[in-house]
Phi, psi and omega in degrees: 000005178301321178304332179290337179267328185304318177301323179296323177297317179295317181296316179298317179295322178296317178298317180294324177295319179294319177298320177297319177298319177296322179296323178296316180295327181294341178292347177280349179064227184294336180295327177295318179295319178298315179297320179295320179292321177298327183276339190241347185285132179292143181264139176229158175279171186292329178295318178292324177297320176296321178295323178296318180297321182280338186280343178079007176245095188296140175222147176267116188225171176246135176231165179213151179170186181272139176287134183220142178206156179274326185233088176277168170230157189261151170265189183294339179262013178064028173277137179285115183255152173243344181206136175214130177240127180239124179239136173251129183233148178243146179276113181221128176060033178082008178217164180270129181242126182284129176242353174212132181222107182240150180229145171230128182206156172231158177301132180215164184229162164256120192234144173225101184068234182272355184258132180223148174236122179288150179252130180282089185298331181293338181270356180285124178219252180290348182277001178278117182240098179221171175285117182284145168257125184219154176214149182237134178207216180235165181298333179297334180287343185272346181055239185287348181281346179286138179297153177296138181090352178280129181293145183298332182269008177296133179287133178231154180227137175252125178244128179237125176236132186213158176238137181243151179285359175265000184263156168265136186236151169245130183230142179237131179177194181251118177288129178227162177298153178296160184294337180224159179300133181090347177284149178292158176303156185242135174261124184217177176289153180175169181057033179074015182234151184279162168281128182239132177226130177219146175254013185251155171293156184307314181296318180291324178298320178296322179293322178294319179296324179285340178054039176074009182283153175272000183298322177301324178292322177296316179297317179298319178297320178297318181294318179296314179298317179298318179296317179298316181294320179296312180297317180297317180295316180292321178295318178299315180296319180294316178295323178296320179295320178295317180297317178298321180294317180296317178296318179298319178295320180295319179295319180298320179294319180295319179293323179293325181283324183214082184296333181287347182279351182288130181290139176272143176104001174078219184293122181296344180276356182232164183278077176073019181250165176285174180296140182230183180283138179267133180077212182231077184296330180296316177296322178297319178298315180297322179295317179296318179297317179298318179296318180296317178297318178299320179296319179296314181297314180295321178297315179297317178298320181296313183292328177293318179293318179292328178296323179291329183276351181277091182238144178288157177298140184294137173224153182277136177292000000 
């Protein structure tokens, strides 16, 4: 009777593998949610987005077009910018802690021909997906910008994220009416979801969100393994049920034809008892569950440790 228990073991292991894959993805925090929304949000054209804003029935949608603004400002390379966020972080307790977060922005739109949707720059936060410019140095390099009490040899990192009016952008949010009469509709955060803006193709955006980590591959392997185990376990259980039904029908026909041929005393391998479980399947089930749980815990611990060790080569700010 061990085969009757084995499908349950496969199904349990498959469920645990899928749970492990989900746990790995959760280590990405808000980046996982942004990636999921980029992959699943329906896309509409700008005319339909304007209709949604005017209709009063909010929807979370994806739009695309060229970034446009009347008053850009330049970066050091003379690129016309509409948004720039600069964060300074210090290395404390094994992690980076932000101690300065500054923004520069002008009103801008995502435009396609004569149709434009304004972007709520104040709502842009974790949803900005662009290629970051970063440099690593020490607090001594910051001079007066370093907080009081920070040691000169403290490691600091500068992160710069920006949007240029020469870029094509994809934005996700809720279209709403403009703040004043005559203003274009505004795309902002809403319905419990963030405003997302990216100037990257979907595949490249996913790579930026993953930040070069191997965790997405680990999660994918867990999901594939879990699906295979679930299908195998369910298929095994289904075939076993069909086989038991066929055997039961054959025994019933045999007993109806010759009732005296039935052996008295039940299973010949037992002392007058019916068929029972061979071995200790409950212990086997517990062992498989324990091994699967240990694998999930070790996998999560591994990806957390590798995430901490994934640091860019040092550069001076």
